[in-house]
N, C-alpha and C positions, 0 to 999 in steps of 0.2 A: 312852397306850394303843396297842397294836399295831394296825395297820390290818387285820390278818387276824383279830384277836380280837373286835373290835367287832361285825362282822356275826354271828359265832357267838353272842355275848351277846344280840344282838337276836333272832336266830332262836329261841334257847332260851326267850325270855321274852315275846315280843310277844302271844301268845294269852292270856297270864295277865292282861292288862289288861282283858279283857272279863268282864263279870258274867254269871252264869248266867241264862238266860231272856231274853236280849236281843232275840230275834226275828230277822226276816228282814233288817232293816237291819244288825245286827251280823254276820250271815253274809255279806252283801255286802261289808262293810268288811273282814272277815277274808280274803275271796277277793281283794279288791284289794290288801291288804297282802301276801298270799302271792305274788301275781303280781309285785309289786315285788321281794320277797326273791328269787324265782326269777330274775328278770332280773339282779339284782345278782350272783347266783351265776354265771350265764352270763358276765356281763361280767368277773368275777374270774377265771374259768377262761380266758377269751380273753386277758386281760391277762397271766397267767402263761405261757400256751401260746405267745404270740407275743412275749413279753418287751416288751410295749408299755405301759410304765408311765405314759404320758401320760393313759391313761384311768382312772387311780386315783381322781380326783375323781368321775368318773361311777359308779364302783363304790361309793364311799362314799354318794353320793346315792341310788342305787338300792337299796342294802343296808339303809340305816338312815333317812336323812332322809325320802325319799318315803313309805315305809310308815308311819313314825311320824307324819307329817302327816295321815294318813288317820284317825287315832284320837286321841281326847282323853283316853284312859286314863292312869293313873299307876301305876307299880310302884316302891315305895321300895327294895326289896331284891331285885335280880335274882339268879336262880340262876346259878351257874357252869355253862358248857356241859358236859352229861353226855357229849358226844362224846369228850372227852379221857380220861375213865375207861374208856369202852367201847373206845376205840382201844387204850389201854394193855393192857387185858385181852385183846383180840384178838391183839395182838402177842405177849403172853406165851404164850397158848395155841398160837399157830403155832410159836413157838420150842420149846415143850415137845413138840409133836407131831413137829417135825423131829428133836429129840434122841431121841425114842422110836423113830422110824422108823430112824434110824441104828443104834440099839442092837439092834433086832430084825431088821435087814436080812439077817443071816446065816441066820435061820430062817424068815422070812416074806417073801413077795414080793407086791408090790402098791403102789398109790399111797398117798399120805398119807390120801386120802379113804377108801380101803378099810380102812386101819388104824384110822381114827377110827370109822367106821361099823360095821365087822364084827368086827375082831379085839379092839379094846379092850373093848367091852362084854362079849364072851365071856370074855376073860381076867380081867377085873375080877370078873365074877360067879363064876367058878370059884375064883379066889383068895380072895375074901371068904367064900364058902361054906366053904372049907377052914379059914379062920381062925376062923370062928364056932364050929365044932365044938370040943369041949372036950378032945379027946385030942391028945397030942403028935405022933402019927403024921400027923394031918391038917395040922398046922402044918408038919411036914417036907415033906409033899407040896406045899404052897403055896410053900415055899422052893425046892424042886426045879424047879417050873414057872417061877418067877421067874428062877432061875439059867439054866435052859434057854434062855429068851428074852432073857437079858442085861438084865433089868430088876430 
């Protein structure tokens, strides 16, 4: 298992080892485990930032071993880290926004944020309203708008 994947697997699943209604002792244990996970993340960032791979055993200890020793829970089937799916979706959205910004740059001026927050909702609403209408003239108007903005 990759040394970078193990902490992600642990972080995704360690709270699932607690049962509902555990009380204040469970909350204290969760807090202690979270502290260790945070320290492991800090050590991991330090290791990569300074290229000091000699602290890798400390990263493993702080990220997985120390927090796991705080709890006696068991999880037979851990979930795969959702981070990967969300990161992939985020990259895809950024790429699509970049492509859209390039396509409409001859007609619209502004940042990618302006495009996403102001122009896209307005254009989307206008185009969909035209397409919902049942006459062919409205569909032609939607196509004209899309052609005008190069989308």
